[in-house]
N, C-alpha and C positions, 0 to 999 in steps of 0.2 A: 364374554364378559368375565372379569375376574371375580373371585370369591370375596374380594375386599368389600363389595357393596353390601351395606346393612340396611340402608334406608332408601325407599323409593317414594319420590314426591310426584304427585299427579296434578295436573290442571284438571278443572271440572268440566266447564262448558266446551263443547266441541272435542272433548277428549273422552270422557266417560258418559256424561249426560248429553243426550243427542239434541243440542240446542236447535238446530234448524228444523227438525221434525216437530219438536214440542212447540216451538214458536209459530210454526205454520198452523198447527192445530188451534193454538190460542187465538190467532187472528181470525181464523174461520169462525170460532165461537163468538168473539166480541163483535165482529161485523154483523153476524146474524142477529145478535141480541140488540144491536143499535140500529138495525135496518139499513145498513150500508151496502148498497148493491153494486159491488165492483167485482171484477174477475180476480180471485185470489192469487192465481198463478202469476198474473201480470204484476200485481202488487208485490209479491214476494221476490220476483225477479229484480225489481227495482230496489226493494227494501234491503235485501241481504247485503249487497256491497255498500249501501249507504250506512247501515248499522255497523259494518266492519270499519268503515272510515271514522265513524263517530267514536267507536271504542278506541281507535288509535289516538284520536284527539284527547279522549278522556285519560288514557294512559300517560300522555304527554302533558297533562294538566292544563290543557288548552280549552276544555269545556268542563262545566259542572255536571253533576249527576242529573239535575233537572233540565239542563240544556240538552243533554244527550237524549233524555227520554222524550222531550218535546220535539227537538230538531229532526231526529230520525224519521219520525212520523210526518212531520210538516213537509220535509223534502221528498219523501216517498209519495205522498199524495200529489204534490206538484209534478213529480216525475212521471206520473201516469195521467196527468192533466185533469185531476179531480180537485175541485175547490171545497175545502173543509174549514169551517169556523174554528177559531182558536179554542172556544169553550168545548167543542166536541173533541178536538185533538187532545186536550187536557183530560177529558173524561176517558177517552180510549187509552191514553198513556197509563192512567192509574188502573183501568180495567185489565190492561195487558199484564201489569206487574202482579195484580191480584190473581189472575187466572193461570198465569204461566206455569206455576208449579202444580196445577191440577192435571198436567200431562207430564208423565215421567218415563218416557222412552229413554233407554240407555243404549249405547252402541252394542252391536253383536259381540258376544264374548265377555262382556263386562263382568258378569257375576262369576263366571268360570275362571277368568284370569285373576280377579281379585281374591277369590277363595284359594287359588294355587299359590299366589304371591304371599298372602297373609300367613301361611304356615312357614314361610322361609325368611321373610323380611318384616321390617316395621314400615308401615304404609302411612302416607301423609298427603294432605291437599295444600296446594298454594293456588289461590284464585284471586283474580281482579274483580270478580262479581260483587254485587251488593250483598252485604252481610245477611239481611233478613231473607232475601231470595235464595241465597246459597244454602242456608241451613235448611229451608223447606225442601229444596231439591234433593239434598243428601238424605233426609229423613223419608220423604215420600217415595224416592226411588229405592229405598231399602239398601243403601250402600254406606251409610254413615258408619255402621258397626265395623267396617273393615279398616278404619283409619284411626291411628293413635292421636294425630294432631291435625287441626285445620287452621290454616292461616289465611285470612282475606285482607285485601288491601285497605279496607276501612279500619282494621285494627292497627295497622302499621302507619297509615298516613301517606303511603306511597304505593305505586303499582309496579308490577313486572313491566319492563325488565330492570327497574331500579334495584341495585344490589342490596339495599336495606331490607326489602321483603324477603329476599332469599336468606340473608343472614338471620333475620328474625325467625324465619321458619326453622332454620337449622338449630338455632339456640333453643326454640320451643321443643323441638324433637330430641334435643341433646345428641345432635349428630354433627359430624365433620363433613365438610364439602367433599373430601377425597374418599369418603365411604358412601356417598349419596349419588343418586341418579334422578334426573328430572324428565318426566314424560309429558308432552304436551303438543298441542296442534299449531301453535303460533311460533314461527321461527324467531321473530324478533323478541317477543315477550318471554316465552318459555325457554326456548333453546339457547339463543345467544345470551339472554339474561343469566341463566344457570351456568353456562359455559364460562362466562366472564368471571365468575367467582370460584371457579375450580370444580364445579360439579360435572359429572358425566351426564349425557343426555340421550334421549331417543325422541325423534320427531314422529308424531302421529299424523301422517299425511292422508287423512280419511278420503280426501277427494282425489288422491293419487295424481297430484299436479305439480309437485316440487321434486323433480328428480336430479336437479343440478345444485346440490350443496354438500358440504363436507361432513355432515352429521349422520349418525345412524338413523335410519328411517324405517317405519313400518306402515302398512296400509290396513292392517287388521290388528285388534288388540292382542289376539292370541299369538301374534308373531313376537311379542315381548319375550316369550320363552327362549327364542333363538339368541337373545342378547344377555340373558341372565343365567 
């Protein structure tokens, strides 16, 4: 990586904050609280791809925030053949959001790499997540202090990969695209979105399943050092 890079922009969920792990623990807690007796692993196996698809629809402005929160649960229960009343789905949906930030596992190497990079670059967040939840995640996981600016989609009114959110974040950071790099897990939203406005990129492929694309790729956060 060239020495021209001055600003590093990170995605939050699935990049620094271990969404899958924290989400699983949250479902375990709210199912127990509400006496829902289902196999958690069976549920999560169905839920994770459905959640992924709903977030894609949300990015594309095809579903609202409330439709995402309700729909992903409704479809997941249907997917494992369990009938759940709408009132209980809405209760679980709210409980999930309330409890999600009570678990704050981050990916291996997060604190070490952020500490290393903070001494050398200005660090920033660009996230499509909901503003209130993302703030809690950053504070509770003790990583907010590493970041100069935080841009979320609700501030801008659009979501990654829309160029407006990247340009907003660059302006907030007083950074130019050609001196900035974006690190994230989602090829479409994070990597292609940033690339299209002239930013450099690193794809964090934490599941090690995307080996056939043209972008720089890492499978562990500490590998960032190899590219900067």
